[in-house]
N, C-alpha and C positions, 0 to 999 in steps of 0.2 A: 504493500500500500504506500510505503514511503516513496519508493521510486515512481509510483503512479502520480502522486501529488506533485513531486518535484518536476516531473515531465510536463504536467499541465501548467505548473507555475511558469516554466520556461516558455510555454506557448503564449502566455499573456504578453510577453515582451518580444514576440517574434516580429521580424521585419515586415513592414507594410509591403504588400504585393502591388505589382502594376496591374491596372485594369485590363481585362480582356478587350482586345480591339474588336469592334463590331465589323463583321465581315458577312456580306450577303452574296451568296453564290447562285448563279443561274443553274437551273436543273436541266441539264442537257437532254435527258430522255423525255422531258415534259415541256409543255408550253407555259408552265407556271413561272412567272417572273416577279411576282409581288414580293415586297420586303418580308423577310422571314419573321413571322409573328411570335416564334417561340425561341428567340435567342436567349442564351443563358445570362444570368445576372453576374455581377462582378464579385469575386471573392472579397470578403471583408465588408460587404455592404449590409445595409439594414435588411432584416428579414421581412418581406412583404407577407401580408395575409392573403390567402386565396379569396377571390371574389365569391360572395354568397349568392346563390340562386334559391329563392324560397318559394314554397308552394303558396298559392292563393286560392281561397275558396275550395280547398281540398284537391288541388291539381297543380302540377308543375310540368310545363312543357319546355324542353330544352333542345336546341339545335346544336349538335357538336360535329366538328370535322377533325379527323385525325390526319396529321401531316408529318412529314419527315424531311430532313436535310442533313448535309454533311458539315460538321464543324471544321475549323481550320486544321485541327490535329488529325482529322480523318474519322473521328467517331460519328456514327449515325445517330441523330437525335430525333425523338418523336414527341409530339405534344397534341393535346386536345384544345381546340379553339372554338369558342362560341361565335355566333353570327355577328356579335359586336366586339369581337377580339378579346374576350376574357379567356385567360389560359387556365385550363384544368380547374374549373369552378367547383366549389363545394355545394353539393346538392342537399338541400334541407327540406325534409318532409316530416309530416306527422303520421302516426299509425293510422291506417285507413286511407291515406292520400293516394291519388293516382299519379304515377310518373309516366310521362310520354317523352321519350328521348329519341330524337331522329339523328342517326349516326351516318355521316358521309365519309367515305373512304377516299382520301386524297393522297394516298401514299404513291411514291414513284420508285421505280427500279434504281437502286443505288448499290453499286457494289459488284462483287459479293462483299457484304460487311464482314469484318474480322470476327464479330461475335455471333455468327451463325453457328448453331449446334452441329457437332460432327455427325450425329445420328439423325437420319431421316427415314420415315416409313415409306415403303413402296406404295405408290398410288397417291402420295400426298406431295410430290414434287411438281412444281409448276413447269410445264413444257410449253414452249412458245406456240406450238401448233395444237395444243390441247383445247378441246371444246368445253367450255364451262357450262355447268348446269345453271339455267337462268334463275332459278329460285334460290335465294341465299339460304333459305331454311333447309334445303336439301343439298347444297353445294358440296360440303365436306372438303372443299379446296383448302389446303394448308400450305401457303407459300409466304415468302418474305413480304409480299405486299397485300396479303389477305389480312382481314382483321375481324374482330367481334368484341363483345363485352361480357365480362363476368362481374356480377354484383356480389362481391365477396362478403359472406357472412349472413346475407339475407335468406330467410326461409321462404323462398318463392319457387314455383314449379320449374323443373329443368326442361322446359319446352321452348320452342321457337317463339321469339318476340318477348321472352321473359328471361330465362337464365340457362339456355342451352348453349354449350360450347363444343359439343361433339360434331354436330352437322352444320350449325349456323356459321356461315363464312361470307363476309362481304368483300367484294372486289372493287378495285378502282373502276370508275365510270358506271358502277351500279347507282341506281337511284338511292337517295337517303333511306336507310333501313330503320324501321320504327320498333323500338322497344316500348312495351306498354304493359304495365302491371300496377297493382295496388300494394302498398306496404301493408303487410298483415296487421290486423287490428291488435294482435298480441305480440308484435315484434318488440323485443326489448329496446328501450331508448338508449342510443349510444352511437359510436363511431364505426362506420362500415366504409367500404371503398369500391371503386370500379377500375377495371383494367382489362387489357386484351388477354385472350386465352386461346390463341391459335397454336395448336400442338406442333412442336418443333421450332417455333419462332416466338414463344412467349418471352423468353429471356431477352432477346434482342429488343423487343418493343418496350418491355417494362424497364430494362436497364437504360434504354434510351430516353425514358422520362414519361411514358404513357401511363398515367395514373391520376386519380383524383379521389377526394373524400366524399362520402355520403353520410349524412347525419340524420338519424331518426330522433326527432325532438322529444324532450320530456325527461331528460336525466335528472333534473331538479325535482321531479315528482317521485323519483326512486331514491335519491340521495339528497336529503334536505340540507346537508352541509354545503352544497354548491349553489343553493338558491341565491339569486341576486349577484352571483360572481360574473365578472367578465370572462369570456372563454376565448382561447387561442387555439387555432388549428395549426398543427405542426406536422408537415409531411417530410420524412427523411427518406431520400432516395439514394441509391448508389449509381455509379457511372464509371466508365473507363477512366483510367488515370490521365489527368491533364499533363503530368510531368513524369512519365514512366521511366525516363533515363536519369532523373535527378538523384544525386547521392543523398543518403539520409541526413536529416537535420542534425546539426552539431549539438543540439540540446539533448539528443537521445544517447543512451549508452551504446557502445559498440556491441553488435550482435554477431552470431555466427553467420557464415556465408548464406546469402539468400538463395532459396530454392524455388523453382517454379513447378506448378502442378501440370497435368497433362493438357489443361486448357490455356496454359501460358500465364496463369495468375500466380501471384506470390503465395507460396504455401505456408501453412502454419509453422512457425519456428519455436513456439512455446515460451517466448520471452515477454510478450506483450508489447513489443516494439518492432521496428523495421517497416519495410514497404508493405502497405496493405494490398489486398487483392484488388480492391476498387476504392475510388474516392467516394466521399459522401457529399450530399447537398442537403440544405434545409430550406424548404419552400423554393427550390431551384437555385438558391445561392450556394455555389460550390465552396467546399472546404478542402482544398487540394493538398495532397502529399507534396513535399516533405514537411513543410512548416505549419500546415493546417491553420492558415489565417482565419480566425473565427468570424462568423457572421455576427450581427449585432441585433439584440432584442432590448427594447426599452420598456421598463415598468416603473410605475410610481413607487416611491420608497415604501416598503412593507406591504404592498398591495397583494391581496390574495386573488389568484386566478385559477380557472380550470384549464389545464392544458390537455388537449386531445391530440395524442401523438400516434401517427401511423408509420410503421416501418414498411414503406413501399419498395424496399430493396429487392433486387433479383436474387442476390446470393449472400448479402451481408447481415450477420447477426448484430444486434445492439444490446448494450448493457448500460442503461442510461443512469446518470447521476447529475446532481447540481452541487457545486462547491462554492462556498463563500469563504474567502480567506483560507482556502485549502481545506475547509471543514465540510464534509458531506452533509447536505440538508435533508430534512424529512420531507418525503413526497407522500401525499395522502391519496392512495389508490382507491378510486371509487368504481371503476369499471374496467373490464378486460375483454377484448375481442367483441366490443359492442354490447356487453351484458353487464348491468350493474352487479356489484358484489352481493347485494341482498336479493338476488333474483329468486331464491328459494322461498322468500317470505318469512324465513325463520329468524333473521337477524336484521331488524329494521335499522336503516341508516348505517349499514355496515361500511366501515372504512378501514383500510389497512395501511399503516404508516411504515414506509420502507426508505432506506437510503440509496437503493439502486433497484432498477427494474429491468429484467431481461426481456427482450422483445425480439422473437425470431422473425424472419421475413414473412410478411403478410399479417402479422399480429398488430394489435392496437392496445394502448394503455391510456387511461384518462385519470388524471391525478390533480390534486390541489397543490399549488406551489405558492409560497409566500415570497415576494420579491425581496431583494437585498435592501438594507437600510441606505440612507443617503451617504454618499462618499464611499460606498462599497460596491465592487463589481463582482458579480457572480460568473461562474463558468459552467455551461451546459456541456457535458462530455459523454462519450461512450467509453466504458472500460473494456479492456481486452476480453475476448471470448475464446475459450479453448475449443476449437473446432475439431481437434483430433489430429493424429499424424497424417491423415489423408485429406484434411480440410484446408480451406483458404486462410490467409492471415487476416485476422480482425483485431488490430492492435488498439492500445489506448490512443485516443485523439480528442481534441477539442472539436466542438460543433458550433457553439455560439457564446459570445459574451452577453451577460444579462446586466444592463446598466440601469442604475436607479436614477430617475429623472423626474422632477416635479412636473415637467411639461410633457411627459410621455403620453402619446396619444392612447385613447381607449381602444381596445380591440373592437372589431366590427360588431360583435354580438355579446349581449349581456343576458344571462339566464333570468327567468322570471323570479321575482322576489317572494311571491306568495302562492306557490303552486298547490293545486289540489293533489293529495297523495294518490299514487297509482293504486288501483284495486288489487286486492290480494290475488295471487294466482288461483285459477280454478282447477287446474290439472294437478295431479299428484307430483310432488317433487321427484325429479328423476332418480335421485339417490335412494328413494324409498320404493322404487319399482323393481320387482324381481326380473332379471334378464331371462329370456327364453332360451338362450344358448350363449356359449363363449366361443369366439373364434381367435385364432392366433395368426398374425401376419408378421412378416419380417422384411427389413431393408437389407439388401446385399449389393455388391458390385463385383465386376469381373472384367479384366482386360479382354478386348476382342480377340487378341492373340495371346493365349495363356503362356506361350513361350517368350513373349516380349512384354514385360511389365510396363513398358512405356507406350504401348499401343493404346488407342482410344478406349475409354471405359464405357461399358454398358451398365446401366443402373436398373435395379429390379425392386419391385414391391410385391411380395408373393404371399398368397394365402398358404399357410402351412399344409403340406400334403400335395400341393400342386407344383409343377415344374417352373423354376424361375425363367421368365421370358420378358423381353423388352415389350413395353406396352404397345398394343395394336388396337387402334380405335374401332376396327372392324371386327374384332374378336368378340365372342360372347362374354357377358359379364362374369367376373371371377366370383362374385358374391350375389346371391339372391336373398332378399329379406322381405318381410311382410309389414305393410303399414299397420300401425296400431301396436307394434311390439317394441321391445327394448332388448338390446344385446350388449354383451361385454366383449370388447376387442382387446387382446393383448398384442401390442406392437413391439417387436424386438428389433434391435439394431445389430446386425451381424457384420457390419463394415467398420472400418477404422476412422470414420469421420461422422461428425454430428449431422443429424437429419431433423427436419421439421415436418411432422405429420399434419396434414390438413384434409378436411373433407368438405365437399360442397353441400348446400341445402340444409345443413343442420349444425347445431352445437352439441358438444358432448361434455360429460363430467369426468374429470380426472380422479380416479380412485386410488391407484398405486403408482408410485414413482420409484424405480429401481427396487421394486419388491416391498417398499414400505408404504403403509396406508397413508393417504392424504385426505384430510377433512376440509374440502373446499365447498363453500355454500354458493358457488357460482359456476358458470359454464365457460367453455372455450371453443374456438374452432381451429386452433393451431397449437401444437405442443412440441417441444424438443424431445428427441429420443437420444440419450447419450451414446457416445461411440464405444465400440468394443476394443479391448486390448488383449494381447495374448496372456497377460497376467491375470485376467478375470476368469473366474470359475464358471460363470453363467453369462449369457448375453444380456446386456442392459435392456430394460423394457419399461413400458408404461401400460397401465390397464385403464381403459376408457369405457364409459357407459354410453352407448350410442342410442339416440332417441329417434325412432321411426314412427312416433305416434301422430305427428302432424300430417294431415292429408297432402300438404304441399311437398312432402318428400316422395310421393309416388312418382316413379319414372326412373330413367337411367342417368346416372351422373358419376362424378369422379371422386377419387381420393388419391392423394399423391404427396410427395415431398415438396415443400414450398420453396426449396432452392430451385430456381427455374431451370438451371442447366441440368439438374438431376431429373426434373419433370420432363423437359424436352428430350433428355437422353433415355427415357423409358421407365422412370421410377414412378409409375402411376398405375391405377387399376380402375375397373368399372364395377359399379354396383347397380343392380336393378331392384327397386322397391315395388313389390306387387301390391295392388289394392287388397284390402283386408279380406275380401271374400274369396280370393284365389289361394289355393294351396301352394306351398313351397315345392320346388322341384326336388325330387328324391336325392338325398345326400348332400344338399347344399344348405 
């Protein structure tokens, strides 16, 4: 911890960086010549808040266009732009509201980008002479310029125009594609998000910046401690290194020789320092290696705010903390993965005070933070995450300075001061429902050439008793469940790197972690599964209670590792939830 604090103290006095020069490139394969609307912000600048788009009279209509371009360093960037040039807006809706989102695909052929996944599925590569299916709901086309949307965390049906990512694929020159669904009346109030989910190309688009927040309003009704507080939406994204060839900062200790993994990213070196696999940004303000010039957030002295933080990274784990004069501050966690901590109804106004919060890719944390006193500058950081011998390097680094200023502007949104409490849950708490069965799944990896450990890796997420295979979206589901039931899933990690398990359409309850019972009165949609080492006697595992009671879970959808290069590389599976009146297939 001492080295950690010293390293962050050095970052406070890091040299000021030069602003990134604005450069607008003509897109040779396209007629598009307008100024790029999604140019990156300058390192060290103030953190902007995403624009809010709020429902009115129970409805929110949004026109979004996804675009891409090449940065001066060669990275391909992606962004969502509204018809009035708002970038990646935060969508704010109430339970029961109707969302109508018209998505236009304005992607162009660039490349081949360096961040394309090595593994592609037969039948999902775009060929210039290939005839496309006219209906985006049935297209199934998965290419670098295909796109769609996944509404991460929402319990909405996995069908076209709602949350299907298996067959829905929108191509350039298609008409705007309409997503249309209601936020379920019982959807927990909290932070969700939207991002593309084109198999084989998810990492490229999310790493490029294609993501935005979605908030289901009403968290002050579930956690009265946040009533009346200003709220701040913070989206942390990762991106290719701006300075990949730079030597390490002189403020860091000397570390062993840097190693690269099979994807060319900096591998975990176990020290907490050194070159990261990816840079980070905060609301698109980059915080680049090696000096990590922090972005700037202003708060009124001693002001309490609700911070709603999304890890929209493609591969980077976060371990968030706030330091005042090198002292870690208390963060009052009120919601995780969009679900208030008192979702069970058993612990009213539940709040968990922590000095650091682990946030895997795709996960969200919502916490109360008290700003620094006058003449004190805080530091928002991510502490190192041990991703295992086979994982990427996620070192200690600064993200933003938190400056106390009497003139600090108020955040865009302030929570209601006198909210009516949420009604108590009508369904039985998930932890009190007996599972109908227990399944065991496991993460594993293997080089494509077993005789060459440096050959590309294949990633697997396998149901125990089945043969490990790379995910094939045209294959039958590996799991068939029945709506109205509850199951326990034990997820093992048989690889030497950390993985983050995620499932679409539902939340789950964490029951055991590394074989030890966990008493959590809240739900998740993403959870870390620790890595395996040869010194361990058993495979690391988590035990999850999966909830198929909601009718919106009926259909076919995905579960996968939320490190997107693993997902793109095959670490994913299909589950089909049958309507309750149908019997399960024999043996499944």
